[in-house]
The first five atom37 places (N, CA, C, CB, O) and aatype in JSON, in Angstrom:
{
  "aatype": [20, 20, 20, 20, 20, 20, 20, 20, 20, 20, 20, 20, 20, 20, 20, 20, 20, 20, 20, 20, 20, 20, 20, 20, 20, 20, 20, 20, 20, 20, 20, 20, 20, 20, 20, 20, 20, 20, 20, 20, 20, 20, 20, 20, 20, 20, 20, 20, 20, 20, 20, 20, 20, 20, 20, 20, 20, 20, 20, 20, 20, 20, 20, 20, 20, 20, 20, 20, 20, 20, 20, 20, 20, 20, 20, 20, 20, 20, 20, 20, 20, 20, 20, 20, 20, 20, 20, 20, 20, 20, 20, 20, 20, 20, 20, 20, 20, 20, 20, 20, 20, 20, 20, 20, 20, 20, 20, 20, 20, 20, 20, 20, 20, 20, 20, 20, 20, 20, 20, 20, 20, 20, 20, 20, 20, 20, 20, 20, 20, 20, 20, 20, 20, 20, 20, 20, 20, 20, 20, 20, 20, 20, 20, 20, 20],
  "atom_mask": [
    [1, 1, 1, 1, 1],
    [1, 1, 1, 1, 1],
    [1, 1, 1, 1, 1],
    [1, 1, 1, 1, 1],
    [1, 1, 1, 1, 1],
    [1, 1, 1, 1, 1],
    [1, 1, 1, 1, 1],
    [1, 1, 1, 1, 1],
    [1, 1, 1, 1, 1],
    [1, 1, 1, 1, 1],
    [1, 1, 1, 1, 1],
    [1, 1, 1, 1, 1],
    [1, 1, 1, 1, 1],
    [1, 1, 1, 1, 1],
    [1, 1, 1, 1, 1],
    [1, 1, 1, 1, 1],
    [1, 1, 1, 1, 1],
    [1, 1, 1, 1, 1],
    [1, 1, 1, 1, 1],
    [1, 1, 1, 1, 1],
    [1, 1, 1, 1, 1],
    [1, 1, 1, 1, 1],
    [1, 1, 1, 1, 1],
    [1, 1, 1, 1, 1],
    [1, 1, 1, 1, 1],
    [1, 1, 1, 1, 1],
    [1, 1, 1, 1, 1],
    [1, 1, 1, 1, 1],
    [1, 1, 1, 1, 1],
    [1, 1, 1, 1, 1],
    [1, 1, 1, 1, 1],
    [1, 1, 1, 1, 1],
    [1, 1, 1, 1, 1],
    [1, 1, 1, 1, 1],
    [1, 1, 1, 1, 1],
    [1, 1, 1, 1, 1],
    [1, 1, 1, 1, 1],
    [1, 1, 1, 1, 1],
    [1, 1, 1, 1, 1],
    [1, 1, 1, 1, 1],
    [1, 1, 1, 1, 1],
    [1, 1, 1, 1, 1],
    [1, 1, 1, 1, 1],
    [1, 1, 1, 1, 1],
    [1, 1, 1, 1, 1],
    [1, 1, 1, 1, 1],
    [1, 1, 1, 1, 1],
    [1, 1, 1, 1, 1],
    [1, 1, 1, 1, 1],
    [1, 1, 1, 1, 1],
    [1, 1, 1, 1, 1],
    [1, 1, 1, 1, 1],
    [1, 1, 1, 1, 1],
    [1, 1, 1, 1, 1],
    [1, 1, 1, 1, 1],
    [1, 1, 1, 1, 1],
    [1, 1, 1, 1, 1],
    [1, 1, 1, 1, 1],
    [1, 1, 1, 1, 1],
    [1, 1, 1, 1, 1],
    [1, 1, 1, 1, 1],
    [1, 1, 1, 1, 1],
    [1, 1, 1, 1, 1],
    [1, 1, 1, 1, 1],
    [1, 1, 1, 1, 1],
    [1, 1, 1, 1, 1],
    [1, 1, 1, 1, 1],
    [1, 1, 1, 1, 1],
    [1, 1, 1, 1, 1],
    [1, 1, 1, 1, 1],
    [1, 1, 1, 1, 1],
    [1, 1, 1, 1, 1],
    [1, 1, 1, 1, 1],
    [1, 1, 1, 1, 1],
    [1, 1, 1, 1, 1],
    [1, 1, 1, 1, 1],
    [1, 1, 1, 1, 1],
    [1, 1, 1, 1, 1],
    [1, 1, 1, 1, 1],
    [1, 1, 1, 1, 1],
    [1, 1, 1, 1, 1],
    [1, 1, 1, 1, 1],
    [1, 1, 1, 1, 1],
    [1, 1, 1, 1, 1],
    [1, 1, 1, 1, 1],
    [1, 1, 1, 1, 1],
    [1, 1, 1, 1, 1],
    [1, 1, 1, 1, 1],
    [1, 1, 1, 1, 1],
    [1, 1, 1, 1, 1],
    [1, 1, 1, 1, 1],
    [1, 1, 1, 1, 1],
    [1, 1, 1, 1, 1],
    [1, 1, 1, 1, 1],
    [1, 1, 1, 1, 1],
    [1, 1, 1, 1, 1],
    [1, 1, 1, 1, 1],
    [1, 1, 1, 1, 1],
    [1, 1, 1, 1, 1],
    [1, 1, 1, 1, 1],
    [1, 1, 1, 1, 1],
    [1, 1, 1, 1, 1],
    [1, 1, 1, 1, 1],
    [1, 1, 1, 1, 1],
    [1, 1, 1, 1, 1],
    [1, 1, 1, 1, 1],
    [1, 1, 1, 1, 1],
    [1, 1, 1, 1, 1],
    [1, 1, 1, 1, 1],
    [1, 1, 1, 1, 1],
    [1, 1, 1, 1, 1],
    [1, 1, 1, 1, 1],
    [1, 1, 1, 1, 1],
    [1, 1, 1, 1, 1],
    [1, 1, 1, 1, 1],
    [1, 1, 1, 1, 1],
    [1, 1, 1, 1, 1],
    [1, 1, 1, 1, 1],
    [1, 1, 1, 1, 1],
    [1, 1, 1, 1, 1],
    [1, 1, 1, 1, 1],
    [1, 1, 1, 1, 1],
    [1, 1, 1, 1, 1],
    [1, 1, 1, 1, 1],
    [1, 1, 1, 1, 1],
    [1, 1, 1, 1, 1],
    [1, 1, 1, 1, 1],
    [1, 1, 1, 1, 1],
    [1, 1, 1, 1, 1],
    [1, 1, 1, 1, 1],
    [1, 1, 1, 1, 1],
    [1, 1, 1, 1, 1],
    [1, 1, 1, 1, 1],
    [1, 1, 1, 1, 1],
    [1, 1, 1, 1, 1],
    [1, 1, 1, 1, 1],
    [1, 1, 1, 1, 1],
    [1, 1, 1, 1, 1],
    [1, 1, 1, 1, 1],
    [1, 1, 1, 1, 1],
    [1, 1, 1, 1, 1],
    [1, 1, 1, 1, 1],
    [1, 1, 1, 1, 1],
    [1, 1, 1, 1, 1],
    [1, 1, 1, 1, 1]
  ],
  "atom_positions": [
    [[0.91, -1.08, -0.04], [0.01, 0.03, 0.01], [0.92, 1.19, -0.06], [-0.91, 0.03, 1.27], [1.93, 1.23, 0.65]],
    [[0.63, 2.1, -0.83], [1.33, 3.37, -0.89], [0.23, 4.45, -0.63], [2.09, 3.58, -2.33], [-0.95, 4.16, -0.83]],
    [[0.58, 5.7, -0.17], [-0.23, 6.75, 0.12], [0.55, 8.08, 0.01], [-0.83, 6.54, 1.45], [1.64, 8.19, 0.56]],
    [[0.0, 9.07, -0.69], [0.54, 10.39, -0.69], [-0.4, 11.42, -0.27], [1.03, 10.72, -1.97], [-1.61, 11.34, -0.5]],
    [[0.2, 12.49, 0.41], [-0.67, 13.55, 0.8], [0.14, 14.79, 0.42], [-1.08, 13.49, 2.36], [1.11, 15.06, 1.13]],
    [[-0.14, 15.51, -0.57], [0.67, 16.44, -1.15], [-0.07, 17.74, -1.24], [1.15, 15.97, -2.44], [-1.09, 17.81, -1.92]],
    [[0.39, 18.73, -0.61], [-0.4, 20.05, -0.34], [-0.71, 20.83, -1.57], [0.4, 21.0, 0.6], [0.05, 20.78, -2.54]],
    [[-1.76, 21.53, -1.58], [-2.34, 22.46, -2.53], [-2.61, 23.86, -1.91], [-3.63, 21.87, -3.07], [-2.63, 24.04, -0.7]],
    [[-2.82, 24.81, -2.81], [-3.02, 26.27, -2.4], [-4.23, 26.31, -1.56], [-3.19, 27.26, -3.64], [-5.25, 25.71, -1.9]],
    [[-4.16, 26.99, -0.47], [-5.23, 27.12, 0.51], [-6.23, 28.19, 0.25], [-4.67, 27.35, 1.8], [-7.36, 28.12, 0.73]],
    [[-5.86, 29.07, -0.43], [-6.84, 30.33, -0.7], [-6.51, 30.9, -2.06], [-6.67, 31.56, 0.46], [-5.46, 31.51, -2.25]],
    [[-7.44, 30.71, -3.04], [-7.15, 31.17, -4.34], [-7.23, 32.67, -4.3], [-8.09, 30.57, -5.39], [-8.17, 33.24, -3.75]],
    [[-6.1, 33.4, -4.96], [-6.2, 34.86, -5.03], [-5.6, 35.63, -4.02], [-7.49, 35.24, -5.07], [-5.63, 36.86, -3.99]],
    [[-5.0, 34.83, -3.09], [-4.4, 35.64, -1.9], [-2.93, 36.1, -2.05], [-4.46, 34.78, -0.62], [-2.3, 36.67, -1.15]],
    [[-2.41, 35.78, -3.34], [-1.12, 36.11, -3.72], [-0.02, 35.31, -3.1], [-0.93, 37.43, -3.46], [1.15, 35.7, -3.14]],
    [[-0.4, 34.2, -2.53], [0.66, 33.11, -1.85], [0.22, 31.88, -2.43], [0.65, 32.97, -0.12], [-0.92, 31.45, -2.24]],
    [[1.1, 31.27, -3.16], [0.96, 29.9, -3.61], [1.34, 28.84, -2.74], [1.65, 29.72, -4.74], [2.53, 28.56, -2.67]],
    [[0.47, 28.18, -2.05], [0.69, 27.09, -1.1], [0.86, 25.73, -1.6], [-0.33, 27.05, -0.22], [0.87, 24.77, -0.82]],
    [[0.99, 25.59, -2.95], [1.0, 24.28, -3.61], [2.47, 23.72, -3.5], [0.51, 24.4, -5.16], [3.43, 24.44, -3.79]],
    [[2.64, 22.41, -3.08], [3.89, 21.83, -3.19], [4.63, 21.86, -4.38], [3.8, 20.66, -2.86], [4.06, 21.42, -5.38]],
    [[5.77, 22.27, -4.49], [6.48, 22.34, -5.81], [7.52, 21.17, -5.72], [7.23, 23.85, -6.08], [8.41, 21.18, -4.87]],
    [[7.38, 20.2, -6.59], [8.22, 18.97, -6.65], [9.5, 19.18, -7.39], [7.46, 17.84, -7.31], [10.32, 18.26, -7.48]],
    [[9.71, 20.44, -7.95], [11.0, 20.81, -8.54], [11.29, 20.06, -9.99], [12.16, 20.44, -7.46], [11.21, 20.64, -11.07]],
    [[11.62, 18.79, -9.82], [11.92, 17.97, -10.99], [11.14, 16.68, -10.76], [13.51, 17.71, -11.19], [11.74, 15.66, -10.41]],
    [[9.92, 16.69, -10.94], [9.15, 15.36, -10.76], [9.36, 14.46, -11.97], [7.57, 15.61, -10.57], [9.44, 14.92, -13.11]],
    [[9.43, 13.19, -11.69], [9.6, 12.17, -12.82], [8.21, 12.16, -13.49], [10.06, 10.62, -12.28], [7.19, 12.38, -12.85]],
    [[8.23, 11.91, -14.77], [6.96, 11.91, -15.59], [5.86, 11.07, -15.07], [7.24, 11.46, -16.94], [4.8, 11.57, -14.71]],
    [[6.1, 9.79, -15.05], [5.02, 8.87, -14.48], [5.16, 8.64, -13.07], [5.01, 7.54, -15.15], [5.65, 7.6, -12.63]],
    [[4.75, 9.56, -12.35], [4.89, 9.48, -10.82], [3.99, 8.39, -10.24], [4.51, 10.86, -10.14], [4.39, 7.67, -9.33]],
    [[2.75, 8.27, -10.78], [1.73, 7.41, -10.2], [1.42, 6.34, -11.09], [0.51, 8.12, -9.87], [0.91, 5.31, -10.65]],
    [[1.72, 6.5, -12.39], [1.37, 5.43, -13.37], [2.17, 5.78, -14.72], [-0.3, 5.34, -13.61], [2.94, 6.73, -14.8]],
    [[1.91, 4.98, -15.69], [2.53, 5.03, -17.07], [2.39, 6.43, -17.58], [1.84, 4.0, -18.09], [3.38, 7.13, -17.81]],
    [[1.09, 6.86, -17.77], [0.76, 8.05, -18.38], [0.67, 9.19, -17.35], [-0.5, 7.88, -19.13], [-0.24, 9.22, -16.52]],
    [[1.56, 10.03, -17.41], [1.62, 11.04, -16.26], [0.49, 12.17, -16.5], [3.16, 11.76, -16.19], [0.78, 13.3, -16.88]],
    [[-0.77, 11.77, -16.25], [-1.98, 12.66, -16.23], [-2.05, 13.47, -14.98], [-3.27, 11.86, -16.36], [-2.6, 14.57, -15.02]],
    [[-1.52, 13.0, -13.85], [-1.57, 13.74, -12.6], [-0.24, 13.86, -12.14], [-2.43, 13.12, -11.55], [0.54, 12.92, -12.32]],
    [[0.17, 15.06, -11.5], [1.43, 15.22, -10.94], [1.42, 15.29, -9.5], [2.03, 16.33, -11.45], [0.34, 15.32, -8.91]],
    [[2.67, 15.33, -8.78], [2.62, 15.35, -7.41], [2.42, 16.75, -6.8], [3.82, 14.74, -6.92], [3.35, 17.31, -6.23]],
    [[1.2, 17.33, -6.92], [0.89, 18.7, -6.32], [-0.52, 18.62, -6.19], [1.35, 19.99, -7.19], [-1.24, 18.13, -7.06]],
    [[-0.99, 19.18, -4.94], [-2.33, 19.3, -4.76], [-3.11, 17.85, -4.86], [-2.82, 20.32, -5.81], [-4.14, 17.73, -5.53]],
    [[-2.56, 16.82, -4.17], [-3.15, 15.61, -4.43], [-3.12, 14.68, -3.06], [-2.39, 14.95, -5.66], [-2.25, 14.73, -2.19]],
    [[-4.1, 13.95, -3.06], [-4.17, 12.84, -2.04], [-4.5, 11.6, -2.85], [-5.28, 13.11, -0.87], [-5.45, 11.54, -3.64]],
    [[-3.67, 10.63, -2.59], [-3.93, 9.31, -3.36], [-3.72, 8.11, -2.28], [-2.82, 9.14, -4.73], [-3.0, 8.18, -1.29]],
    [[-4.41, 7.14, -2.63], [-4.37, 5.82, -2.03], [-4.11, 4.82, -3.1], [-5.66, 5.49, -1.28], [-4.83, 4.78, -4.1]],
    [[-3.06, 3.99, -2.91], [-2.44, 3.28, -4.01], [-2.2, 1.75, -3.52], [-1.02, 4.04, -4.45], [-1.06, 1.42, -3.2]],
    [[-3.13, 0.93, -3.46], [-2.86, -0.51, -3.18], [-2.36, -1.11, -4.44], [-4.12, -1.28, -2.67], [-2.78, -0.81, -5.56]],
    [[-1.48, -1.93, -4.19], [-0.87, -2.76, -5.44], [-0.32, -4.16, -4.97], [0.42, -1.91, -6.19], [0.04, -4.4, -3.82]],
    [[-0.32, -4.98, -5.93], [0.14, -6.43, -5.64], [1.29, -6.75, -6.71], [-1.17, -7.56, -5.78], [1.14, -6.38, -7.88]],
    [[2.41, -7.43, -6.3], [3.35, -7.92, -7.07], [3.61, -9.47, -6.9], [4.48, -7.15, -6.84], [3.75, -10.0, -5.8]],
    [[3.67, -10.09, -8.03], [3.78, -11.54, -8.03], [4.96, -12.0, -8.89], [2.48, -12.16, -8.53], [5.01, -11.64, -10.06]],
    [[5.92, -12.76, -8.36], [7.0, -13.12, -9.08], [6.58, -14.49, -9.8], [8.27, -13.21, -8.16], [6.41, -15.5, -9.11]],
    [[6.42, -14.52, -11.08], [6.13, -15.75, -11.73], [7.29, -16.6, -11.87], [5.56, -15.53, -13.0], [7.12, -17.77, -11.55]],
    [[8.46, -16.26, -12.29], [9.65, -16.94, -12.4], [10.68, -16.11, -11.73], [9.98, -17.26, -13.81], [10.37, -15.07, -11.14]],
    [[12.02, -16.57, -11.82], [13.05, -15.82, -11.3], [13.27, -14.53, -12.01], [14.21, -16.58, -11.29], [13.78, -13.57, -11.44]],
    [[12.9, -14.5, -13.24], [13.05, -13.47, -14.11], [11.85, -12.6, -14.61], [13.64, -14.02, -15.14], [12.01, -11.59, -15.3]],
    [[10.68, -13.04, -14.24], [9.4, -12.47, -14.65], [8.49, -12.04, -13.47], [8.66, -13.48, -15.5], [8.13, -12.85, -12.62]],
    [[8.14, -10.81, -13.46], [7.2, -10.27, -12.37], [6.08, -9.67, -12.92], [7.83, -9.26, -11.47], [6.24, -9.09, -13.99]],
    [[4.82, -9.7, -12.34], [3.55, -9.12, -12.71], [3.21, -8.26, -11.47], [2.41, -10.25, -13.06], [3.33, -8.64, -10.3]],
    [[2.76, -7.05, -11.88], [2.24, -6.06, -10.81], [0.93, -5.51, -11.27], [3.26, -4.84, -10.55], [0.7, -5.25, -12.45]],
    [[0.1, -5.35, -10.29], [-1.4, -4.76, -10.52], [-1.45, -3.65, -9.55], [-2.71, -5.88, -10.23], [-0.95, -3.72, -8.42]],
    [[-2.12, -2.55, -10.08], [-2.14, -1.28, -9.24], [-3.48, -0.72, -9.29], [-1.11, -0.21, -9.72], [-4.09, -0.88, -10.35]],
    [[-4.02, -0.13, -8.4], [-5.15, 0.81, -8.44], [-4.77, 2.04, -7.67], [-6.45, 0.17, -7.85], [-4.38, 1.95, -6.51]],
    [[-4.88, 3.26, -8.33], [-4.7, 4.43, -7.58], [-5.88, 5.43, -7.64], [-3.48, 5.05, -8.03], [-6.26, 5.98, -8.67]],
    [[-6.42, 5.59, -6.39], [-7.45, 6.53, -6.08], [-6.98, 7.91, -5.87], [-8.16, 6.11, -4.92], [-6.14, 8.07, -4.98]],
    [[-7.4, 8.97, -6.58], [-6.87, 10.27, -6.57], [-7.99, 11.3, -6.21], [-6.23, 10.57, -7.93], [-9.09, 11.31, -6.75]],
    [[-7.55, 12.24, -5.13], [-8.52, 13.33, -4.77], [-7.58, 14.64, -4.76], [-9.31, 13.03, -3.23], [-6.35, 14.6, -4.73]],
    [[-8.34, 15.79, -4.79], [-7.57, 17.02, -4.61], [-7.36, 17.24, -3.12], [-8.29, 18.24, -5.27], [-8.21, 16.91, -2.3]],
    [[-6.16, 17.85, -2.78], [-5.92, 18.1, -1.24], [-6.77, 19.43, -1.11], [-4.16, 18.3, -0.75], [-7.62, 19.44, -0.22]],
    [[-6.63, 20.48, -1.85], [-7.47, 21.56, -1.61], [-8.34, 21.94, -2.58], [-6.81, 22.56, -1.32], [-7.94, 21.96, -3.75]],
    [[-9.67, 22.31, -2.27], [-10.65, 22.62, -3.24], [-10.4, 24.13, -3.82], [-12.1, 22.44, -2.56], [-11.08, 24.62, -4.72]],
    [[-9.34, 24.78, -3.17], [-9.04, 26.17, -3.79], [-8.08, 26.08, -4.84], [-8.5, 27.17, -2.77], [-7.7, 27.1, -5.41]],
    [[-7.63, 24.89, -5.17], [-6.47, 24.68, -6.14], [-6.89, 23.81, -7.23], [-5.22, 24.05, -5.46], [-7.96, 23.22, -7.09]],
    [[-6.18, 23.64, -8.38], [-6.68, 22.74, -9.36], [-5.84, 21.6, -9.52], [-6.85, 23.39, -10.62], [-5.26, 21.17, -8.52]],
    [[-5.67, 21.0, -10.74], [-4.93, 19.85, -10.98], [-3.74, 20.13, -11.72], [-5.68, 18.9, -11.65], [-3.71, 20.96, -12.63]],
    [[-2.52, 19.33, -11.25], [-1.29, 19.52, -11.97], [-0.86, 18.37, -12.76], [-0.26, 19.88, -11.09], [-1.19, 17.23, -12.44]],
    [[-0.08, 18.65, -13.83], [0.31, 17.61, -14.74], [1.58, 16.75, -14.18], [0.63, 18.28, -16.13], [2.16, 17.08, -13.14]],
    [[1.89, 15.82, -14.81], [3.05, 15.01, -14.42], [4.47, 15.84, -14.38], [3.14, 13.82, -15.46], [5.43, 15.51, -13.67]],
    [[4.45, 16.81, -15.15], [5.66, 17.81, -15.21], [5.61, 18.71, -14.11], [5.71, 18.65, -16.51], [6.57, 19.47, -13.96]],
    [[4.52, 18.76, -13.24], [4.35, 19.63, -12.22], [3.87, 21.06, -12.57], [5.54, 19.68, -11.57], [3.9, 21.98, -11.75]],
    [[3.43, 21.17, -13.79], [2.85, 22.51, -14.4], [1.27, 22.42, -14.11], [3.19, 22.66, -16.17], [0.66, 21.35, -14.1]],
    [[0.75, 23.57, -13.89], [-0.78, 23.65, -13.67], [-1.45, 23.19, -14.92], [-1.28, 25.15, -13.32], [-1.15, 23.58, -16.06]],
    [[-2.36, 22.35, -14.61], [-3.14, 21.66, -15.73], [-4.48, 22.16, -15.92], [-3.26, 20.2, -15.49], [-4.87, 22.45, -17.05]],
    [[-5.23, 22.3, -14.88], [-6.66, 22.52, -14.82], [-7.12, 23.44, -13.63], [-7.34, 21.18, -14.73], [-6.75, 23.09, -12.51]],
    [[-7.83, 24.49, -13.73], [-8.25, 25.08, -12.59], [-9.41, 24.43, -12.2], [-8.44, 26.45, -12.71], [-10.19, 23.87, -12.97]],
    [[-9.56, 24.52, -10.8], [-10.62, 23.62, -10.14], [-11.35, 24.48, -8.99], [-9.9, 22.21, -9.47], [-12.3, 23.98, -8.39]],
    [[-10.95, 25.65, -8.73], [-11.49, 26.34, -7.57], [-12.9, 26.68, -7.62], [-10.77, 27.51, -7.35], [-13.45, 27.13, -6.61]],
    [[-13.56, 26.49, -8.76], [-14.95, 26.79, -8.87], [-15.68, 25.66, -8.69], [-15.31, 27.37, -10.07], [-16.89, 25.7, -8.92]],
    [[-15.12, 24.56, -8.27], [-15.76, 23.27, -8.14], [-15.77, 22.65, -6.54], [-14.98, 22.28, -9.15], [-14.71, 22.65, -5.92]],
    [[-16.69, 22.26, -6.09], [-16.67, 21.56, -4.67], [-16.18, 20.12, -4.71], [-18.14, 21.53, -4.03], [-15.93, 19.51, -3.68]],
    [[-16.03, 19.61, -5.89], [-15.81, 18.15, -6.05], [-14.31, 17.99, -5.8], [-16.26, 17.59, -7.53], [-13.5, 18.85, -6.13]],
    [[-13.98, 16.8, -5.16], [-12.61, 16.43, -4.78], [-12.04, 15.26, -5.56], [-12.57, 16.1, -3.33], [-10.84, 15.14, -5.82]],
    [[-13.02, 14.36, -5.94], [-12.49, 13.18, -6.66], [-12.0, 13.31, -7.96], [-13.4, 12.24, -6.74], [-12.85, 13.7, -8.77]],
    [[-10.85, 13.09, -8.42], [-10.31, 13.27, -9.67], [-10.54, 12.12, -10.6], [-8.95, 13.54, -9.54], [-11.04, 12.2, -11.72]],
    [[-10.09, 11.01, -10.0], [-10.29, 9.74, -10.84], [-9.47, 8.64, -10.39], [-9.97, 9.96, -12.3], [-8.62, 8.79, -9.52]],
    [[-9.7, 7.51, -10.98], [-9.09, 6.21, -10.63], [-8.17, 5.6, -11.74], [-10.19, 5.22, -10.31], [-8.56, 5.52, -12.9]],
    [[-6.99, 5.2, -11.34], [-6.02, 4.61, -12.39], [-6.03, 3.19, -11.98], [-4.45, 5.28, -12.38], [-5.86, 2.84, -10.81]],
    [[-6.24, 2.27, -13.08], [-5.97, 0.86, -12.98], [-4.96, 0.59, -13.83], [-7.08, 0.02, -13.25], [-5.0, 1.0, -14.99]],
    [[-3.92, -0.16, -13.36], [-2.69, -0.4, -14.13], [-2.12, -2.02, -13.89], [-1.54, 0.77, -13.6], [-2.22, -2.63, -12.82]],
    [[-1.64, -2.45, -14.88], [-0.89, -3.7, -14.63], [0.3, -3.69, -15.6], [-1.82, -5.01, -14.83], [0.29, -3.03, -16.64]],
    [[1.33, -4.47, -15.2], [2.63, -4.59, -15.93], [3.16, -5.78, -15.84], [3.61, -3.73, -15.53], [2.81, -6.54, -14.94]],
    [[4.02, -6.09, -16.7], [4.99, -7.31, -16.75], [6.3, -6.87, -16.96], [4.69, -8.32, -17.85], [6.59, -6.14, -17.9]],
    [[7.23, -7.34, -15.98], [8.58, -6.95, -16.02], [9.47, -8.21, -16.3], [8.97, -6.25, -14.7], [9.33, -9.17, -15.54]],
    [[10.33, -8.28, -17.29], [11.19, -9.48, -17.51], [12.69, -9.02, -17.38], [10.89, -10.16, -18.99], [13.11, -8.03, -17.98]],
    [[13.4, -9.74, -16.64], [14.75, -9.39, -16.48], [15.55, -10.14, -17.64], [15.24, -9.79, -15.01], [15.66, -11.36, -17.58]],
    [[16.05, -9.48, -18.59], [16.8, -10.28, -19.67], [18.25, -10.58, -19.26], [16.82, -9.48, -21.04], [18.75, -11.64, -19.63]],
    [[18.92, -9.74, -18.55], [20.07, -9.96, -18.08], [20.5, -9.11, -16.95], [20.87, -9.91, -19.05], [19.65, -8.4, -16.43]],
    [[21.77, -9.09, -16.48], [22.02, -8.36, -15.15], [21.96, -6.79, -15.53], [23.56, -8.81, -14.44], [21.95, -5.96, -14.63]],
    [[21.94, -6.44, -16.81], [22.02, -4.93, -17.19], [20.57, -4.58, -18.1], [23.57, -4.64, -18.22], [20.28, -3.44, -18.47]],
    [[19.87, -5.6, -18.32], [18.62, -5.22, -19.26], [17.33, -5.81, -18.69], [18.82, -5.81, -20.81], [17.21, -6.97, -18.29]],
    [[16.41, -4.9, -18.69], [14.99, -5.28, -18.17], [13.98, -4.78, -19.32], [14.62, -4.5, -16.61], [14.2, -3.74, -19.94]],
    [[13.0, -5.49, -19.53], [11.94, -5.37, -20.56], [10.72, -4.98, -19.57], [11.69, -6.85, -21.53], [10.54, -5.65, -18.55]],
    [[9.99, -4.02, -19.86], [8.74, -3.78, -19.01], [7.63, -3.35, -19.96], [8.98, -2.65, -17.85], [7.88, -2.52, -20.84]],
    [[6.42, -3.86, -19.82], [5.27, -3.49, -20.68], [4.0, -3.63, -19.77], [5.17, -4.45, -22.02], [3.87, -4.4, -18.82]],
    [[3.08, -2.74, -20.24], [1.88, -2.83, -19.44], [0.73, -1.91, -20.09], [2.21, -2.4, -17.92], [0.86, -1.29, -21.15]],
    [[-0.34, -1.91, -19.31], [-1.51, -1.13, -19.77], [-2.07, -0.34, -18.67], [-2.58, -2.02, -20.35], [-1.99, -0.85, -17.55]],
    [[-2.64, 0.85, -18.8], [-3.22, 1.74, -17.76], [-4.58, 2.14, -18.39], [-2.24, 3.06, -17.4], [-4.77, 2.37, -19.59]],
    [[-5.55, 2.2, -17.34], [-6.85, 2.64, -17.67], [-7.18, 3.8, -16.66], [-7.9, 1.44, -17.62], [-7.11, 3.63, -15.44]],
    [[-7.5, 4.9, -17.21], [-7.85, 6.02, -16.31], [-9.36, 6.36, -16.36], [-7.03, 7.26, -16.69], [-9.86, 6.75, -17.42]],
    [[-10.06, 6.23, -15.27], [-11.54, 6.38, -15.22], [-11.75, 7.71, -14.49], [-12.3, 5.12, -14.46], [-11.44, 7.86, -13.31]],
    [[-12.29, 8.67, -15.24], [-12.52, 10.08, -14.7], [-13.35, 10.13, -13.52], [-13.14, 10.96, -15.7], [-14.24, 9.29, -13.42]],
    [[-13.18, 11.03, -12.59], [-13.98, 11.16, -11.43], [-14.81, 12.32, -11.52], [-13.2, 11.21, -10.24], [-14.84, 13.01, -12.53]],
    [[-15.58, 12.58, -10.37], [-16.55, 13.58, -10.45], [-16.09, 15.05, -10.76], [-17.23, 13.55, -9.22], [-16.75, 15.84, -11.43]],
    [[-14.82, 15.34, -10.15], [-14.25, 16.62, -10.6], [-13.88, 16.83, -12.11], [-13.05, 16.82, -9.84], [-14.06, 17.94, -12.62]],
    [[-13.38, 15.8, -12.8], [-13.06, 15.91, -14.17], [-14.43, 16.07, -14.97], [-12.21, 14.63, -14.63], [-14.61, 16.93, -15.83]],
    [[-15.34, 15.14, -14.57], [-16.66, 15.08, -15.24], [-17.37, 16.41, -15.09], [-17.54, 13.94, -14.65], [-18.08, 16.75, -16.03]],
    [[-17.27, 17.23, -13.99], [-17.85, 18.44, -13.85], [-17.27, 19.57, -14.63], [-17.84, 18.73, -12.56], [-17.98, 20.43, -15.16]],
    [[-15.82, 19.54, -14.71], [-15.08, 20.58, -15.35], [-14.97, 20.44, -16.86], [-13.75, 20.63, -14.76], [-14.94, 21.44, -17.58]],
    [[-14.91, 19.19, -17.36], [-14.58, 18.97, -18.71], [-15.88, 18.43, -19.39], [-13.36, 17.99, -18.84], [-16.42, 17.39, -19.01]],
    [[-16.37, 19.2, -20.43], [-17.55, 18.7, -21.11], [-17.16, 17.43, -21.92], [-18.16, 19.81, -22.05], [-16.03, 17.38, -22.42]],
    [[-17.98, 16.47, -22.05], [-17.79, 15.23, -22.78], [-16.48, 14.63, -22.32], [-17.8, 15.45, -24.32], [-15.7, 14.17, -23.16]],
    [[-16.19, 14.62, -20.92], [-14.94, 13.93, -20.53], [-14.96, 12.42, -20.92], [-14.72, 14.07, -18.98], [-16.02, 11.82, -21.04]],
    [[-13.79, 11.84, -21.11], [-13.76, 10.49, -21.54], [-12.62, 9.78, -20.63], [-13.47, 10.41, -23.16], [-11.64, 10.39, -20.22]],
    [[-12.85, 8.59, -20.42], [-11.81, 7.72, -19.81], [-10.82, 7.4, -20.8], [-12.38, 6.45, -19.24], [-11.11, 7.44, -22.0]],
    [[-9.58, 7.06, -20.38], [-8.35, 6.82, -21.21], [-7.73, 5.62, -20.97], [-7.36, 7.81, -21.04], [-7.71, 5.07, -19.87]],
    [[-7.14, 5.12, -22.12], [-6.25, 3.85, -22.06], [-5.08, 4.3, -22.61], [-6.77, 2.55, -22.83], [-5.05, 5.11, -23.53]],
    [[-3.8, 3.67, -21.93], [-2.57, 4.03, -22.32], [-1.7, 2.7, -22.27], [-2.06, 5.18, -21.44], [-1.76, 1.96, -21.29]],
    [[-0.94, 2.44, -23.27], [-0.1, 1.33, -23.33], [1.28, 1.72, -23.19], [-0.3, 0.59, -24.53], [1.6, 2.86, -23.55]],
    [[2.15, 0.92, -22.7], [3.57, 1.42, -22.46], [4.52, 0.07, -22.7], [3.74, 2.12, -20.8], [4.13, -1.05, -22.35]],
    [[5.5, 0.25, -23.17], [6.7, -0.71, -23.38], [7.91, -0.04, -23.37], [6.64, -1.47, -24.67], [8.11, 0.95, -24.07]],
    [[8.85, -0.55, -22.52], [10.33, 0.08, -22.48], [11.34, -0.99, -22.25], [10.51, 1.19, -21.3], [11.1, -2.02, -21.61]],
    [[12.43, -0.72, -22.78], [13.55, -1.56, -22.52], [14.7, -0.73, -21.57], [14.16, -2.04, -23.99], [15.25, 0.28, -22.01]],
    [[14.94, -1.15, -20.51], [15.86, -0.5, -19.5], [17.27, -1.02, -19.51], [15.32, -0.67, -18.1], [17.44, -2.24, -19.37]],
    [[18.32, -0.19, -19.66], [19.63, -0.62, -19.69], [20.25, 0.01, -18.41], [20.36, -0.23, -21.04], [20.13, 1.21, -18.15]],
    [[20.88, -0.85, -17.67], [21.52, -0.25, -16.41], [23.03, -0.49, -16.67], [20.99, -0.99, -14.96], [23.34, -1.52, -17.27]],
    [[23.97, 0.34, -16.27], [25.38, 0.23, -16.26], [26.11, 0.97, -15.16], [25.86, 0.67, -17.5], [27.33, 0.92, -15.09]]
  ]
}
């Protein structure tokens, strides 16, 4: 189980930004597709990992995402402001469902592939007309030296 509690701005328009600044966030902080970044966010992230063989592992994740502050908006995976939300009283952003398979090819090389489904929550559905859920596929080859 993972959990993040990341501050957001307490009062819109007061001239003081109280949102946590992650400085250099990694793109996919919570999932493959960095739709949400580590600012103004509360998340609950249960996951399970199963080692199939010595070299193959499968992981399944669910990430539930809420806004920390109703006076602040949503931030992207890069940490930049993505969507204003101060006019909404809704907190729930959405749910990420993700699964991946990781295969260790050698001591220096790993292959990872997976799929992510993002189901929009009440906040997104209120602020974005015709909002849609999204699917994202990912594959990568990692080299370590």
